[in-house]
C-alpha positions as YAML, in Angstrom:
chain: A
units: angstrom
residues:
- id: 1
  name: MET
  ca: [32.50, 174.32, -46.84]
- id: 2
  name: CYS
  ca: [35.42, 176.26, -48.30]
- id: 3
  name: SER
  ca: [35.04, 177.02, -51.99]
- id: 4
  name: LEU
  ca: [38.65, 175.88, -52.50]
- id: 5
  name: ASP
  ca: [38.23, 172.44, -50.91]
- id: 6
  name: ALA
  ca: [38.63, 170.71, -54.26]
- id: 7
  name: ILE
  ca: [41.86, 172.61, -54.90]
- id: 8
  name: PHE
  ca: [43.29, 171.62, -51.51]
- id: 9
  name: ALA
  ca: [42.28, 168.00, -52.08]
- id: 10
  name: ASN
  ca: [43.98, 167.99, -55.48]
- id: 11
  name: ASN
  ca: [47.08, 169.54, -53.96]
- id: 12
  name: ARG
  ca: [47.35, 166.91, -51.22]
- id: 13
  name: ALA
  ca: [46.85, 164.12, -53.73]
- id: 14
  name: TRP
  ca: [49.55, 165.58, -55.99]
- id: 15
  name: ALA
  ca: [52.03, 166.02, -53.12]
- id: 16
  name: ARG
  ca: [51.36, 162.47, -51.94]
- id: 17
  name: GLN
  ca: [51.98, 161.09, -55.44]
- id: 18
  name: CYS
  ca: [55.24, 163.04, -55.73]
- id: 19
  name: VAL
  ca: [56.54, 161.66, -52.43]
- id: 20
  name: GLN
  ca: [55.50, 158.11, -53.32]
- id: 21
  name: ALA
  ca: [57.40, 158.35, -56.58]
- id: 22
  name: ASP
  ca: [60.42, 160.12, -55.03]
- id: 23
  name: PRO
  ca: [60.62, 160.42, -51.21]
- id: 24
  name: ASP
  ca: [63.27, 163.17, -51.43]
- id: 25
  name: PHE
  ca: [61.47, 165.22, -54.08]
- id: 26
  name: PHE
  ca: [60.38, 168.19, -51.95]
- id: 27
  name: THR
  ca: [63.49, 168.14, -49.77]
- id: 28
  name: ARG
  ca: [65.66, 168.42, -52.87]
- id: 29
  name: LEU
  ca: [63.37, 170.98, -54.51]
- id: 30
  name: ALA
  ca: [63.42, 173.24, -51.44]
- id: 31
  name: ARG
  ca: [67.21, 173.39, -51.35]
- id: 32
  name: GLN
  ca: [67.74, 174.93, -54.79]
- id: 33
  name: GLN
  ca: [66.33, 175.58, -58.22]
- id: 34
  name: THR
  ca: [68.60, 174.99, -61.19]
- id: 35
  name: PRO
  ca: [66.44, 175.31, -64.30]
- id: 36
  name: ARG
  ca: [68.06, 175.24, -67.72]
- id: 37
  name: TYR
  ca: [65.09, 176.95, -69.36]
- id: 38
  name: LEU
  ca: [63.26, 180.26, -69.12]
- id: 39
  name: TRP
  ca: [59.75, 180.12, -70.60]
- id: 40
  name: ILE
  ca: [58.21, 183.44, -71.66]
- id: 41
  name: GLY
  ca: [54.67, 182.53, -72.58]
- id: 42
  name: CYS
  ca: [51.05, 183.59, -72.67]
- id: 43
  name: SER
  ca: [48.83, 183.73, -69.58]
- id: 44
  name: ASP
  ca: [46.28, 181.47, -71.31]
- id: 45
  name: SER
  ca: [45.20, 178.70, -68.90]
- id: 46
  name: ARG
  ca: [45.40, 176.12, -71.69]
- id: 47
  name: VAL
  ca: [49.17, 176.54, -72.05]
- id: 48
  name: PRO
  ca: [50.84, 175.17, -68.87]
- id: 49
  name: ALA
  ca: [54.60, 175.38, -69.37]
- id: 50
  name: ASN
  ca: [55.85, 172.42, -67.33]
- id: 51
  name: GLU
  ca: [53.20, 170.00, -68.54]
- id: 52
  name: ILE
  ca: [53.69, 170.84, -72.22]
- id: 53
  name: VAL
  ca: [57.41, 170.09, -72.14]
- id: 54
  name: GLY
  ca: [57.14, 167.22, -69.65]
- id: 55
  name: LEU
  ca: [59.46, 168.74, -67.05]
- id: 56
  name: ALA
  ca: [59.12, 168.67, -63.26]
- id: 57
  name: PRO
  ca: [58.86, 171.68, -60.92]
- id: 58
  name: GLY
  ca: [62.23, 173.36, -60.61]
- id: 59
  name: GLU
  ca: [63.24, 172.66, -64.22]
- id: 60
  name: VAL
  ca: [61.55, 175.61, -65.95]
- id: 61
  name: PHE
  ca: [61.59, 179.25, -64.82]
- id: 62
  name: VAL
  ca: [58.38, 180.88, -66.09]
- id: 63
  name: HIS
  ca: [57.13, 184.35, -66.98]
- id: 64
  name: ARG
  ca: [53.67, 184.75, -68.50]
- id: 65
  name: ASN
  ca: [51.63, 187.68, -69.76]
- id: 66
  name: ILE
  ca: [48.86, 188.23, -72.30]
- id: 67
  name: ALA
  ca: [50.21, 187.34, -75.76]
- id: 68
  name: ASN
  ca: [53.77, 186.58, -74.55]
- id: 69
  name: VAL
  ca: [55.07, 190.10, -75.06]
- id: 70
  name: VAL
  ca: [58.60, 191.28, -74.16]
- id: 71
  name: VAL
  ca: [58.56, 195.06, -73.73]
- id: 72
  name: HIS
  ca: [61.62, 197.06, -72.77]
- id: 73
  name: SER
  ca: [59.56, 199.14, -70.32]
- id: 74
  name: ASP
  ca: [58.10, 196.07, -68.55]
- id: 75
  name: LEU
  ca: [60.21, 195.79, -65.40]
- id: 76
  name: ASN
  ca: [58.38, 192.62, -64.37]
- id: 77
  name: CYS
  ca: [59.46, 190.73, -67.48]
- id: 78
  name: LEU
  ca: [62.95, 192.25, -67.49]
- id: 79
  name: SER
  ca: [63.47, 191.37, -63.82]
- id: 80
  name: VAL
  ca: [62.51, 187.76, -64.52]
- id: 81
  name: LEU
  ca: [64.83, 187.69, -67.52]
- id: 82
  name: GLN
  ca: [67.75, 189.16, -65.57]
- id: 83
  name: TYR
  ca: [67.31, 186.76, -62.65]
- id: 84
  name: ALA
  ca: [67.06, 183.80, -65.00]
- id: 85
  name: VAL
  ca: [70.15, 184.77, -66.99]
- id: 86
  name: GLU
  ca: [72.43, 186.22, -64.33]
- id: 87
  name: THR
  ca: [71.51, 184.25, -61.20]
- id: 88
  name: LEU
  ca: [70.00, 180.97, -62.38]
- id: 89
  name: LYS
  ca: [72.29, 180.80, -65.44]
- id: 90
  name: VAL
  ca: [69.62, 179.34, -67.72]
- id: 91
  name: GLU
  ca: [70.89, 178.03, -71.04]
- id: 92
  name: HIS
  ca: [67.76, 178.59, -73.10]
- id: 93
  name: VAL
  ca: [65.20, 181.39, -73.29]
- id: 94
  name: MET
  ca: [62.02, 180.22, -75.02]
- id: 95
  name: VAL
  ca: [59.46, 182.73, -76.25]
- id: 96
  name: VAL
  ca: [56.31, 180.65, -76.67]
- id: 97
  name: GLY
  ca: [53.19, 181.83, -78.45]
- id: 98
  name: HIS
  ca: [50.17, 179.70, -79.22]
- id: 99
  name: TYR
  ca: [47.61, 179.42, -81.96]
- id: 100
  name: GLY
  ca: [44.18, 180.54, -80.81]
- id: 101
  name: CYS
  ca: [45.62, 183.28, -78.58]
- id: 102
  name: GLY
  ca: [42.72, 185.55, -77.64]
- id: 103
  name: GLY
  ca: [44.84, 188.69, -77.50]
- id: 104
  name: VAL
  ca: [46.36, 188.12, -80.92]
- id: 105
  name: GLN
  ca: [42.97, 187.20, -82.39]
- id: 106
  name: ALA
  ca: [41.47, 190.44, -81.08]
- id: 107
  name: VAL
  ca: [44.15, 192.43, -82.91]
- id: 108
  name: ALA
  ca: [43.95, 190.31, -86.08]
- id: 109
  name: GLU
  ca: [40.17, 190.74, -86.19]
- id: 110
  name: LYS
  ca: [40.33, 194.39, -85.05]
- id: 111
  name: ARG
  ca: [38.12, 193.73, -82.03]
- id: 112
  name: SER
  ca: [38.23, 195.51, -78.69]
- id: 113
  name: ALA
  ca: [39.34, 193.47, -75.68]
- id: 114
  name: GLY
  ca: [38.51, 196.15, -73.12]
- id: 115
  name: LEU
  ca: [41.29, 197.30, -70.78]
- id: 116
  name: ALA
  ca: [43.66, 194.80, -72.43]
- id: 117
  name: ASP
  ca: [43.57, 196.95, -75.58]
- id: 118
  name: ASN
  ca: [46.25, 199.12, -73.97]
- id: 119
  name: TRP
  ca: [48.57, 196.13, -73.58]
- id: 120
  name: LEU
  ca: [47.68, 194.76, -77.00]
- id: 121
  name: ARG
  ca: [48.94, 197.96, -78.62]
- id: 122
  name: HIS
  ca: [52.26, 196.10, -78.70]
- id: 123
  name: ILE
  ca: [50.67, 193.44, -80.90]
- id: 124
  name: GLU
  ca: [49.05, 196.15, -83.02]
- id: 125
  name: ASP
  ca: [52.55, 197.53, -83.63]
- id: 126
  name: VAL
  ca: [53.63, 194.10, -84.86]
- id: 127
  name: ALA
  ca: [50.58, 193.89, -87.14]
- id: 128
  name: PHE
  ca: [51.23, 197.37, -88.53]
- id: 129
  name: LYS
  ca: [54.91, 196.60, -89.12]
- id: 130
  name: HIS
  ca: [54.05, 193.45, -91.06]
- id: 131
  name: GLU
  ca: [50.90, 194.69, -92.76]
- id: 132
  name: LEU
  ca: [51.95, 193.34, -96.15]
- id: 133
  name: ARG
  ca: [52.63, 189.83, -94.81]
- id: 134
  name: LEU
  ca: [49.30, 189.80, -93.01]
- id: 135
  name: GLY
  ca: [47.42, 191.30, -95.92]
- id: 136
  name: ALA
  ca: [48.12, 188.20, -97.99]
- id: 137
  name: ALA
  ca: [46.21, 186.03, -95.53]
- id: 138
  name: LEU
  ca: [42.91, 184.75, -96.91]
- id: 139
  name: ASP
  ca: [40.78, 184.73, -93.76]
- id: 140
  name: ASP
  ca: [40.75, 185.73, -90.08]
- id: 141
  name: GLU
  ca: [42.06, 182.35, -88.89]
- id: 142
  name: THR
  ca: [45.04, 182.38, -91.26]
- id: 143
  name: ARG
  ca: [45.75, 186.00, -90.44]
- id: 144
  name: SER
  ca: [45.63, 185.25, -86.71]
- id: 145
  name: LYS
  ca: [48.01, 182.29, -87.03]
- id: 146
  name: ARG
  ca: [50.48, 184.33, -89.04]
- id: 147
  name: LEU
  ca: [50.32, 187.17, -86.50]
- id: 148
  name: VAL
  ca: [51.01, 184.67, -83.69]
- id: 149
  name: GLU
  ca: [54.17, 183.59, -85.55]
- id: 150
  name: LEU
  ca: [55.26, 187.14, -86.38]
- id: 151
  name: ASN
  ca: [54.72, 188.18, -82.77]
- id: 152
  name: VAL
  ca: [56.98, 185.38, -81.53]
- id: 153
  name: ILE
  ca: [59.71, 186.42, -83.98]
- id: 154
  name: GLU
  ca: [59.43, 190.04, -82.85]
- id: 155
  name: GLN
  ca: [59.55, 189.13, -79.16]
- id: 156
  name: VAL
  ca: [62.61, 186.91, -79.71]
- id: 157
  name: ALA
  ca: [64.28, 189.96, -81.28]
- id: 158
  name: ASN
  ca: [63.23, 192.06, -78.28]
- id: 159
  name: VAL
  ca: [64.81, 189.55, -75.88]
- id: 160
  name: CYS
  ca: [68.04, 189.60, -77.89]
- id: 161
  name: ARG
  ca: [68.14, 193.41, -77.87]
- id: 162
  name: THR
  ca: [67.95, 193.71, -74.08]
- id: 163
  name: THR
  ca: [71.07, 194.79, -72.24]
- id: 164
  name: ILE
  ca: [70.65, 191.58, -70.22]
- id: 165
  name: LEU
  ca: [71.28, 189.28, -73.17]
- id: 166
  name: ARG
  ca: [73.87, 191.55, -74.76]
- id: 167
  name: ARG
  ca: [75.91, 191.60, -71.54]
- id: 168
  name: ALA
  ca: [75.56, 187.83, -71.12]
- id: 169
  name: TRP
  ca: [76.81, 187.16, -74.63]
- id: 170
  name: TYR
  ca: [79.63, 189.70, -74.17]
- id: 171
  name: ARG
  ca: [80.74, 187.77, -71.08]
- id: 172
  name: GLY
  ca: [80.78, 184.61, -73.15]
- id: 173
  name: GLN
  ca: [77.79, 183.07, -71.39]
- id: 174
  name: ARG
  ca: [76.31, 180.23, -73.41]
- id: 175
  name: ILE
  ca: [72.63, 180.99, -73.82]
- id: 176
  name: GLU
  ca: [70.25, 180.61, -76.77]
- id: 177
  name: VAL
  ca: [66.96, 182.35, -77.52]
- id: 178
  name: HIS
  ca: [64.26, 180.33, -79.29]
- id: 179
  name: GLY
  ca: [60.87, 181.12, -80.83]
- id: 180
  name: LEU
  ca: [58.18, 178.47, -80.42]
- id: 181
  name: VAL
  ca: [54.45, 178.19, -81.09]
- id: 182
  name: TYR
  ca: [52.16, 175.74, -79.29]
- id: 183
  name: GLY
  ca: [49.17, 174.20, -81.04]
- id: 184
  name: LEU
  ca: [46.07, 173.93, -78.87]
- id: 185
  name: ALA
  ca: [44.51, 171.50, -81.35]
- id: 186
  name: ASP
  ca: [47.27, 168.88, -81.18]
- id: 187
  name: GLY
  ca: [49.40, 169.75, -78.12]
- id: 188
  name: LEU
  ca: [52.58, 170.10, -80.16]
- id: 189
  name: LEU
  ca: [55.32, 172.73, -80.06]
- id: 190
  name: ARG
  ca: [56.67, 174.09, -83.32]
- id: 191
  name: ARG
  ca: [59.87, 176.02, -83.88]
- id: 192
  name: VAL
  ca: [59.33, 179.46, -85.42]
- id: 193
  name: GLY
  ca: [62.24, 181.16, -87.11]
- id: 194
  name: VAL
  ca: [65.91, 180.85, -86.25]
- id: 195
  name: SER
  ca: [67.35, 180.45, -82.75]
- id: 196
  name: VAL
  ca: [69.91, 183.02, -81.65]
- id: 197
  name: GLY
  ca: [73.02, 182.17, -79.66]
- id: 198
  name: SER
  ca: [76.29, 183.69, -78.54]
- id: 199
  name: GLY
  ca: [78.39, 184.96, -81.43]
- id: 200
  name: GLN
  ca: [75.41, 185.27, -83.78]
- id: 201
  name: ALA
  ca: [74.04, 188.57, -85.06]
- id: 202
  name: TRP
  ca: [70.47, 188.80, -83.79]
- id: 203
  name: ASP
  ca: [69.38, 190.99, -86.69]
- id: 204
  name: GLU
  ca: [70.59, 188.46, -89.26]
- id: 205
  name: CYS
  ca: [68.68, 185.72, -87.43]
- id: 206
  name: TYR
  ca: [65.64, 188.00, -87.27]
- id: 207
  name: HIS
  ca: [65.58, 188.54, -91.04]
- id: 208
  name: ALA
  ca: [66.18, 184.83, -91.64]
- id: 209
  name: SER
  ca: [63.22, 184.07, -89.36]
- id: 210
  name: LEU
  ca: [60.95, 186.37, -91.35]
- id: 211
  name: GLN
  ca: [62.13, 184.82, -94.60]
- id: 212
  name: SER
  ca: [61.26, 181.37, -93.26]
- id: 213
  name: LEU
  ca: [57.59, 182.41, -93.06]
- id: 214
  name: GLY
  ca: [57.59, 183.21, -96.77]
...
């Protein structure tokens, strides 16, 4: 017996249900993808992009990494961003963190996460930058939640500072960048900070986002 038999069975059941609900679903999906949204989220298995926002395959373009980081040296993330903006013409870029993120918790609690520590240096930089805001937190849980929110705000700023977004806005392309946090405990998305669109100064929105946290 193949160890993936259950996976294949689930897949066949899902495909059958899709066709029963919409006989042309896969034919239409195979012809093109025209998503309006790019989701930059965490790799955490508890945060499935399409299911959270109730959208079907083909409606959300997705990039995921540990702690939803956007780094200007990460060609994987930048390639996804460029393709989404310049080829797919998405209208919204959503940077989505989540409470209970293991990577962020490790930094907030100053624990080692093994090899991932090298990647989480980016989160450590966020924590160091906002040491005063995090220092006011009363306990590890509060500190972790605040760092999740601060990280989202910082990554939204990083998206806005890419040449990809700057060129798109210069061309007059209508595209907005949003910061969101997902709650594992209740399944709800929350807006974090101020969204940034064409014609807006990203740095002003960045400072307004930080002010909104208090």
